[in-house]
N, C-alpha and C positions, 0 to 999 in steps of 0.2 A: 572463680576460674576464668582466665581470659580465653575467649574463643578467637582464633585467628581467622581474619576475613581473607578472601582470595585477593590476590594482587591484580587480577584481570577478571573482567565480566564473563569471559569465555568459560572460566573455571567454575562459576558460581553454580549452586544447586537451587537457589531460590531467587526470586526477583529482589528481595531485600539485600542479599549478599552482593548481586550484580551491581545494584545501584551504589553500594558502598565501596565497590573495588577501585583500585587506584586509577584505572584509565577513565573513570567517571569524573575525575577532579579536572576543573577547567584550567589545566596547566597553562595553556595559551587561550586567554579569554578574547575572542574576537567580537566586538560590538557589531560590526557589519554583519557577520555570519549569523549572530544571535537576532539582529533586527530583521534579517530575511526570514528566519524561521518564526518570527512573531507575526509575520504578516497574515491577514485573513482575507483572502480573495477567493474567487470561484475556482482558481486553479491551484491554490496552495493547500497543503494538508492542514486539517483542523483538528483540534482537541474536542472531544465529546464527552458529554455527561448524559445520563439517562434515568429511568425509574428503576432504581436498583432493588427495590422491594419486589417489583414485578419479576425481575429477572431471578430473584433468590426464590421465588415460589414455583419455578419450573420443576416439573416431575419427569424424570428421564425413564421411568419404568417401561415405556412403550418402545424404547430404543435400548434397553439395558445391555443386550449381548453386544451390539456394536459400539455402545458407549464404553463399557469395561474394556473392550479390546483397544480402542483408541487411546484411553488414559493410560493403559498399560504400556502402549508403544511410546507415549510421551514421557512417562515416568522412567522408562529405560534410558532415555536421554542419550541417544546416539551421537549427538552433536556437542556434548560437553567437551570443553577444551579445544573446540574447532576454530571458533572466530577469533583468532589473534594471529598475528604475524609470525611467520616461521621462515624456513630456508627457502620456501617458494615465493617469498615477497621480494620482488625485484625492486632495486633502486629506481626512483622516479626523479628526473630532473625537472622540477616544477618551474624553475627560473627559465628553463629552455624551451617549454611547452608553448606552442602556439598561443597567443593570448586570448583569442576568441574560444578556442577549444578549452582552455583552462578555465575561463569564465563559466562557460556552459557546464563543464564537468563539475566544478565546485557547485554550481547552482544544483545539479543533479544530486551531489552527495548531500547537500544541506536539505533539500526536499525529502530525500530518502531517509535521512536521519530523523528529520521531524516527523514523518509518516510512521516509522518504526517506534519512535518514542511516544507518539500519540497512542498507539495501540497498548504499549506498556502502561501508561498512565490510566487508561480506561479499564484494562483487564486488573490491574493492581487495585483500583478503587472498588471493583466488584468484589475481589477477594477479601479486602478490609472490611466491607460493609456487611457481606452476606454471612449466613449461617448454615445454608444448604451445602452439605459435604461435598455432593457431585458438582455443584456449580462452582464453589470456591476453589476447589481442587484444579477444575479445568483452567479457570482464570489465573490461578497462581502460576500453572505451568505455561501458559501462553505469555503471561507478563515476563516470566523468565527468558523466554526465547527472544521477545521483542527488545528487552533490556540489553542481551548480548549483540544483537544485530546493530542497535543505535551506538553502543560503546564501540563496537568494531569500525562503523563509519566514521565516528569522531576520530578514531585512531588514524584513519587515512587523512582526514582533514587536518590534523595536527602537523603532518608532514609538509602541508602547504602553508603552514604558519598560521592557521586559523582553526577555531573549533566552536561549537555551538554550546553555550552555557546551558546545559539541560536542566540543572537544578532551578535556574533562574525562569526558564521557559515554563516549568510547571506552575510557578506563581504567577507569571506575567501574562501568558498567552490567554486570549478569550476562549471560552468554552461554548460550544454549540450543544443545545439540548435536542436529542432525537428520542422519539418513542422506542421502546425495546424492539418492536418488530422492524423498524427503520434501521436500527443498529444491526439487526440480523442481516437484512438485505445489503446494506452498504458494506458492512464489514466482511460478509461472506465474499461478495464481489471484490473487494479490496485484496483479500487474501488470495483468491483464485486468480485474479488478473496479476497479482504480484508473482505468482508461480509462473504464469504464462509468460511474462515479460522476462523474468530472470532465466528460465530455461531456454527461451528462444535466443536470448543473447549468449548464453553458455554454449549452446549447440553450434551456434554460428562461429563463435571464436574457437571452438574445437576444431571445426574444419578449416578456420582461417587465422590461425595463431599469430600471424604477422600483424593483425589488427588489433591485438590485445594490448592497448596502450598503457594500461594500468593493471597491477597484480590483483586488485580486489574482484576482477571478474573470474579469477580462478575458484573463488569461494562461492559462486552463484548456485552450484548444483545443491549443496547442502542447505544453502539458504532458502532456495525455492522449495525444498522439500519441507522445511519448517511452515512456510506459507501454505503448503498444500495441506499439511495436517490441521492447521488453524481452520482453514475452510471446511475441512471435514467436520469439525466441531460444530460450527455453525450450521451446517447442513443438518446434522443430528438435531440441534436445538430447534430447527424449524419443523423437522419431523414429529416433534413432540405435540404440535398442535396443527392438524390438518388445515385448518382455517387459514393459516398464514401464508399458503401457496394455493388453496383451492377456492376461496371466495372470489366473487367477481371484482370486488373493491381492492382486494389484496393482488389480484393479478395485474390490475391497472398499475399498482404501485410498483410491482416488480418490473413491469415494462418501463416504467419512469426511471427506476434506478439503474436498470441496464443501459437505457439510452444516455443518462446523465454521466455514468462512469465510463462509457465508452468515448463519448464525445469529449469529455474533459481530458482523458488520455491522449486522444488524437490532437487536440489544440496544445496541450502542454508539451508533447513530443516535437511538434513542428516548431516550438520555440528554441529548439537546440539543433539546428542544422550541422554546425561544425562538430558537435558530439557524434552525431549518426553518421557524419562522412568519415570521421576518423575510425569508426566501427566498420565501415564498409556496408552500412545498412541503409536502405531506402525507408524513409519514415513511413511512407505509405504502404510498402509491402509490410513492414514490421507492424504497423497497426492492424492490418487485416489479419496477419498471422496470429497475433496475440488475440484478437477478437474471435478467430476460428477455434483457437484452443480453448479459450474460456467459455464459449458457447456450447462446445462439446462437453466439457466438464459440468457445467451448470445444468444439464439435463438431468443430473443425478437428484436435483430437488426443485428445480423450476419446471413449470409445465409448458414453457415456450422460451424460444430464442429469438433474437432479432434476425431479420433478414439482411445480412450484411452484404448480399449480392444484388439487392433491389437497386434499379436504375437511380433512385433519388438518393441512395446511401452516401456515396463518395461525393457527389456535388454539394450535398448538404453540409456534410463535414468540411469540405474546403470552404464554404461560405462562412461557416463558424469560425474557421481558421482566420479568413481575411477580416471578419468583424472584430476579432480579438486583436489583430494588429492595428486596426483602426482605433480601437479603444485605447491600446497602449500609446500610440501616436498622439491622441487627444489629451492624454494625461501628461505627456512631455511637453505639449504645446501650452497647456495651461490658459488661463483666462477664459472670456466668453467663447471664443472660437473653439478651443480645446473642449469646453463643456458640450457644445453642440456636436463635436465630433465624437465624443464618447457616448452621447445619447443616441447618435445615428447608428454607431457600431452596436450598442446594446440592442437597438430595435432589429438590426440585421441578425444578430446572434439569436435573439428570441424567435425570429421567423424561420431561421434554419433549424433551431431545436424543434420547433412545432412540425416543420417538414419531416424530421427524423421520427418523431414521436407517433406520426399518424401513419408510417409504414406497417402494414400489416405484419403480424408476427408469424412465426413458424411453431405450430403447436408439437408438442411431443408428449408421449406417456412417461409419467415418473416411475422409476422402479420402486418396488417394495422396500429394498435396502438401498440406502443412498451411499454406502461406503465405496470409495474407489481408492486406487493406489496410483502414485506418480507413474506416468507411462511415456513421457515425451522425452 
């Protein structure tokens, strides 16, 4: 019997069906877009691999009530069919778009597509390798969501005459190994900061619809709710082992990942001034607002937050931003002079990161139940 595959990833019930859907075909194969997605730098999304046997051994009994409720919500699949173009998708004059804005927006879409597909690849691999029903079911559901998101972004890129060859990306992009606990910290923060980013832009454009220069922003509310639920899953995974958030060494790791994720976002966003100007958003305000939301949310499982109002916080972030620009200039310059410029920029960035890392944290009491619902 022939089983009919969905024509669009938005209608798929599993990650396998989503990846086999028609909109995943590289109808327009852009080597440039795929090359950008293949880059591995401190600021570009990476593909991760981990100890899948350790993940498969997780026992969720201690969080069973919250776990079953979350899995039930994800299986109900409220966003099925949502992530595809409909009558709300406005026509975009890509040829008439201001060139700098077009370049930065395309970079934003490629980076977002790569990040979403990175999650899909990691989660799908855990589903494939595992035998623990609780864990494989969760990762299957999360991989399904991320596949939909990546396919939807690629739909938007196709209108600009480019697309990321996601199938090729799976084979060609380098993978970074992270221990499972580092996957928890990094991916939890990635999902929660993704929620904070998308909902902040969505609410801003609700109040200022004249700044909505592309229709994809209309889909950000449901999108960020998927991100939120994925973060909830990682909060529960961390709750299964108190040492992950309570031991002294792991608290230091949490502080490191908070600092790294926040500072990376700050620097990356300041590389897109025309994009934020078109949205009518000041990047510094936006960064602090996203940090504030993410910090408040992360109290559900992390025993501390960063002091984003500390006198050293903004100046150190600005120094990292300047250092990144110096590194980029040195790379363009090339030769021995360019090498020295990059080394000097890297030293400045390292010193600024240390300054951020040594800011005292603000401690908080972690609640017994980590479950939250989107509230912004």
